N, C-alpha and C positions, 0 to 999 in steps of 0.2 A: 158631532152634528153635522159635520160636511160629508164624510165618508161613511157613516154608519148609522144613519137615522132610524132605520127600520129595527134594528137591534137596541139601540140606545132607548128609545122610546119607552117601550115596555118595562124596562129595568126602572126607569124614573116613575113610572105608574105605581111599581111595586114599592118603591121607597115612600111614594106618597101614601100608600095604603098602611104602611108599618110606622110611620113616623110617631116617635114620642121622645121623651128626655132619655129613657133608658136604651132605646133603640140607637139613638145618636151615639151613645159612648160605646155600644156594642160595634156599631160600623166603624167608628174611630179607632178601635183596637184591632181591626183585622183589615189587611190589605189583599184583595183580590189578584190573582195571577193575570188575567185576560185584559187586553186593551180597552174594550167598551166597558168591561165591569169597572176598571179603575176610573174610566171617565165618568161613569154614573156616580160612583162613590164620591168622587171629587166634586160633582155638582150638587149632590146632597148635602155633604158637609159644609160646603161652602155656602149653601143656601140657609142653613140652619144655625151656624156657628155664631158666637159672640162677633157682632159688628162685621158679619160676612168675612171674617178674616181667616186667612191660611197662614199659619205658623209652625214650625217645625222645632222639635227638640233638638238643641246643638249637639248632642251627644249620639243620639240614636236616629235622627232624621224623621222620627214619628210625628204625625200632625197632632198638636197639643192644645188646640183652642177650645174652651170650655163651650157648653151648650149655651145658644143665645136666647132662650125662652122665647122661640118664634116657631110658627108652623112652616113646614116646607110647602112651598107652592107648586113646586113641579115646573114642567116646561110643556106646554100644550103643542101638539103635532105641528100646527100650522105656524107658531113662532120658531119651532125648530127649524122648520123647512126654510122660512125668511133668513134665519142666521146661518143655515148651512149654504145658501146661495151666496151671501156675502163673503163667507169664509172661502168660497170657491175662487174668489179673486186674489187670495191671500197666500203667502208662503209663512208658516209659522216655524220657527227656529228657536230652540233653548240653548243659548250659548251665552258667553261671557261678553259683555259690551265691548271690551277691546277688539275682540275678533270680528263682530258683526259690523262695528263701525268702520271697519277697513274697507269695506266694500261701498262706503258712501262716495257719490261723485257730484261734481258740480250740476246744479239744478235739482237735486234731491231736497226733501224736507224730513227732518229727523225730530220725533218727540222723545224727550228723555224724562223719566220719572224714577231717579235713584233713590234707594233708602235714605231716610233723613238720619243724620247722626244724632246721638244721645245729647241732651241739653239738661241743664240745672235751671229750673224757673226760680228757685230760692237757694242759690248754693252756700249762703250761709248756714242752712238748716238741714238742707237734704243730704242724706247719705247715698241716695241712689239718684240717678237721673230722672227727671219728671217724665220724659218721654224716650222710649226706645223704640224706634223705627227701623233699626238697622239689623234686627235679629229675627228674619223671617225664616231662614234656612239655616243648615248647620254651618254655612260659610258666611260670616257676617261682613257686612260692607263698612269698612273703615275710613279714615281720614286720608290714608294713601290711596285707596280707590277713588276718592272725590279728587284728589289731587291729580290722578291720571286721567279721569274724565274731564276735568278742567283744561288739560293740555291737549286732550283729543278735540274738545269743543273749538280750541283756539286754532287749531289746525283745520278743522272743518270749515271755519269761517275764511281761512286763507283759500281753501279749495272752492268756495263759491257755494258750500253747502248751508242752506238756511236750516237753523235748528231752534228748538224751543224747549226748555226745561222748567219743571216744576221742583221747588225745594223749599226748605225752610229758610227765612229770612234772617240771617246771622252775620256778624262781622267777617267771620272766616269764609262764608259763601261769597260774600260782596268783595273779599280780597282776592279770591281765585278766579273771579269773572270781571275783572276791572273794565273790560271793553264792551261788555254786553250791556243792554238795556234791562233793567231790573224793576219790575212793577210790584209794589208792596201791597198787600192786603191782609186781613186776618180772617181766620175761621174757627168756628167753636169746635172744641174737642172735649169730649167726657174722658176724664182720665179714672179708669177702674178696669178691673179684670172681669167682673161678673155684671151682668146687666141689672140685677137687682140690688146690688150694693150702691149706697151713697156715692155719688160721684162728684168730683170737682170740676166745676166749670172752667174752662180755660180758654182765652183767646190766643190762639197760636199764630204767631207772625209768619205769614207766607209770603213767596216770591214767585213769580213767574219771570224767568230769566230768556231774554230773547238775544240770539246772536245777530251782530249787525255785519250784513254782507255788503 
């Protein structure tokens, strides 16, 4: 959207004209080679998938989210230009959090949204965790990663770096961030893999964790 608006826009219009359940699964099964073509595919799949989710197979890395039973809305040219202007002021980097946070310095503000670790809502009867929000890519986010992140956050605070994190409100999370302010709230989550299946309403305990500088 920032650098290839002219090439991206007609591709999204093409996806809009072809949109259907069958087309979604066809697009999901194929990965184009070109940079702009991959971007258009990502925007289409993410716009139509269940819960607008992007998740990959742990073995092959293929996108595996089912169709979300919704129409692709596309992105009009004017909106794309506005987004492109905003992105013109940003550097976009895909790297491990341990690497990118090495560059944080006093006076910076950091927002963190790590994957949530799996939990059991009813451990006495559940064989599998109620919620698995750590398996979006082939590399899962585990407790060891959260421990590393907590240690980094403590170091950021000492450096004078302000940070805020969103996470699940659990005992382990509170133990790992004892010196931070933790704001508790709940949010509604529907636990299902398909939009037309019956879903279980669940009030998920959430936390906004604020580093105290």
